[in-house]
C-alpha positions as CSV (number, residue, x, y, z in Angstrom):
1,X,125.7,74.5,152.4
2,X,128.5,76.6,153.7
3,X,129.7,80.2,153.0
4,X,126.3,81.1,151.5
5,X,127.3,84.8,151.6
6,X,130.1,84.1,149.2
7,X,128.1,82.2,146.6
8,X,126.1,83.4,143.6
9,X,122.9,81.3,144.0
10,X,121.2,83.0,141.1
11,X,124.0,81.8,138.8
12,X,123.5,78.3,140.3
13,X,119.8,78.5,139.7
14,X,120.3,79.2,136.0
15,X,123.0,76.5,135.5
16,X,121.2,73.5,134.2
17,X,124.2,71.1,134.5
18,X,123.0,69.1,131.4
19,X,119.6,68.6,133.0
20,X,116.9,67.6,132.5
21,X,118.1,64.1,132.2
22,X,117.2,60.5,133.0
23,X,119.2,57.7,134.5
24,X,118.4,54.0,134.8
25,X,119.3,52.6,138.2
26,X,120.1,49.0,138.8
27,X,120.3,48.8,142.6
28,X,117.4,46.4,143.6
29,X,116.8,48.1,147.0
30,X,116.5,51.5,145.3
31,X,114.2,50.1,142.6
32,X,112.0,48.7,145.4
33,X,112.0,51.8,147.4
34,X,111.2,54.2,144.6
35,X,108.9,51.9,142.5
36,X,111.0,51.6,139.4
37,X,114.3,52.1,137.7
38,X,113.8,55.3,135.7
39,X,115.1,58.3,137.6
40,X,114.6,61.9,136.5
41,X,116.9,64.9,137.3
42,X,115.1,68.3,137.0
43,X,117.3,71.4,136.7
44,X,117.2,74.0,139.5
45,X,115.2,76.6,137.6
46,X,112.3,74.1,137.3
47,X,112.1,73.9,141.1
48,X,111.9,77.7,141.2
49,X,109.1,77.7,138.7
50,X,107.1,75.2,140.8
51,X,107.8,76.9,144.1
52,X,106.6,80.2,142.7
53,X,103.1,78.7,142.2
54,X,102.4,78.1,145.9
55,X,99.9,80.8,147.0
56,X,99.8,82.6,150.3
57,X,98.5,80.3,153.0
58,X,99.3,77.1,151.1
59,X,102.2,74.7,151.3
60,X,104.2,72.2,149.3
61,X,106.6,69.5,150.2
62,X,109.8,68.6,148.3
63,X,108.2,65.1,147.9
64,X,105.2,66.6,146.1
65,X,107.5,68.5,143.7
66,X,109.5,65.3,143.1
67,X,106.3,63.3,142.4
68,X,105.1,66.1,140.0
69,X,108.4,66.1,138.0
70,X,108.4,62.3,137.8
71,X,104.8,62.2,136.5
72,X,105.4,65.1,134.0
73,X,108.6,63.4,132.7
74,X,107.3,59.8,132.6
75,X,109.9,58.7,135.1
76,X,109.4,56.4,138.0
77,X,110.8,59.0,140.5
78,X,112.8,62.2,140.7
79,X,116.3,62.0,142.3
80,X,115.9,62.9,146.0
81,X,119.4,64.3,146.9
82,X,119.6,66.9,144.1
83,X,115.9,67.8,144.8
84,X,116.9,68.9,148.3
85,X,119.9,70.8,147.1
86,X,118.0,72.6,144.4
87,X,115.2,73.6,146.7
88,X,117.9,75.2,149.0
89,X,119.4,76.9,145.9
90,X,116.0,78.4,145.1
91,X,115.7,79.7,148.6
92,X,119.1,81.3,148.7
93,X,118.8,82.7,145.2
94,X,115.5,84.4,146.2
95,X,117.1,85.7,149.4
96,X,119.9,87.2,147.4
97,X,117.6,89.1,145.0
98,X,116.2,92.5,146.0
99,X,113.0,91.8,144.2
100,X,111.1,89.0,142.4
101,X,110.9,86.8,145.5
102,X,110.2,83.1,145.3
103,X,108.1,82.1,148.4
104,X,110.5,79.3,149.3
105,X,109.4,79.2,152.9
106,X,106.1,77.6,151.7
107,X,108.1,74.5,150.6
108,X,108.6,72.0,153.4
109,X,110.6,68.9,153.8
110,X,108.9,65.5,154.3
111,X,106.0,65.3,156.8
112,X,105.7,69.1,157.1
113,X,109.2,69.6,158.6
114,X,110.8,73.0,158.4
115,X,114.1,73.3,156.4
116,X,117.1,74.3,158.5
117,X,119.1,75.0,155.2
118,X,116.9,77.9,154.2
119,X,118.2,81.5,154.8
120,X,117.9,82.3,158.5
121,X,117.3,78.7,159.3
122,X,114.2,77.3,160.9
123,X,113.5,80.4,162.9
124,X,113.2,82.6,159.8
125,X,111.0,80.0,158.0
126,X,108.9,79.6,161.2
127,X,108.4,83.4,161.4
128,X,107.3,83.7,157.7
129,X,104.9,80.7,158.0
130,X,103.3,82.0,161.3
131,X,102.8,85.3,159.6
132,X,100.7,83.5,157.0
133,X,98.6,81.8,159.7
134,X,100.3,78.4,160.0
135,X,101.0,76.9,163.4
136,X,104.5,75.4,164.1
137,X,105.0,72.5,166.5
138,X,108.2,71.2,168.0
139,X,108.7,67.4,168.1
140,X,111.4,65.3,169.7
141,X,113.4,65.5,172.9
142,X,117.0,65.0,171.7
143,X,116.7,65.6,168.0
144,X,114.3,68.5,168.1
145,X,112.5,69.3,164.8
146,X,109.9,71.8,163.8
147,X,106.8,71.0,161.7
148,X,103.7,72.8,160.4
149,X,100.8,71.5,162.4
150,X,98.1,70.0,160.1
151,X,100.2,70.7,157.0
152,X,98.2,68.2,155.0
153,X,95.2,70.6,155.2
154,X,97.2,73.4,153.6
155,X,99.0,71.4,150.8
156,X,98.8,72.9,147.4
157,X,98.0,70.5,144.6
158,X,100.1,70.6,141.5
C-alpha cells in the first residue's frame, strides 16, 4: 500500500464491499492447489475480530485465519489475495486509532514470516514481538526475510 498517512483505514475496515460472498472457480490449477472450487471472501472487519483474539505471547498466521473462515463458511478455501490486503488494513486501522488496539503484530505471514506491510515495517513488528518474548531470525542472503523462530510452538488455535 502507498500513502498510508492519507488513507482512512478505519473506514476501509468497516466497508464490507458486498462481503461475505462465495465464488466458484473453474481454473483447474487453482482447484488442485486449493482443494476445491468454492472460494470464500470474508469482509475486513471479520479479520479484525479474529486478530483481536490472539493473546499475549501467542501468534497466528494469515493461512490459519483463511482456513478458519473456509471451515466456518463451508467453503473449500478463503481467497488469499484479499486476505493479505485485509490483514494489512486491520493493522493500519489499529495504528490510526488512539485506543482499542488490535494486536496485529501477532499475525504472521506464511511460515512465520514478518509482514513488511504493517505500520513501521518489519522492524516495528520485530520490536513488538521481541517485547512479548519471541525470537526473530533472519533467513536468506539476497532476499532477506525475517521469521519468528519456532513460531509453530506459539500458534494460537482458532
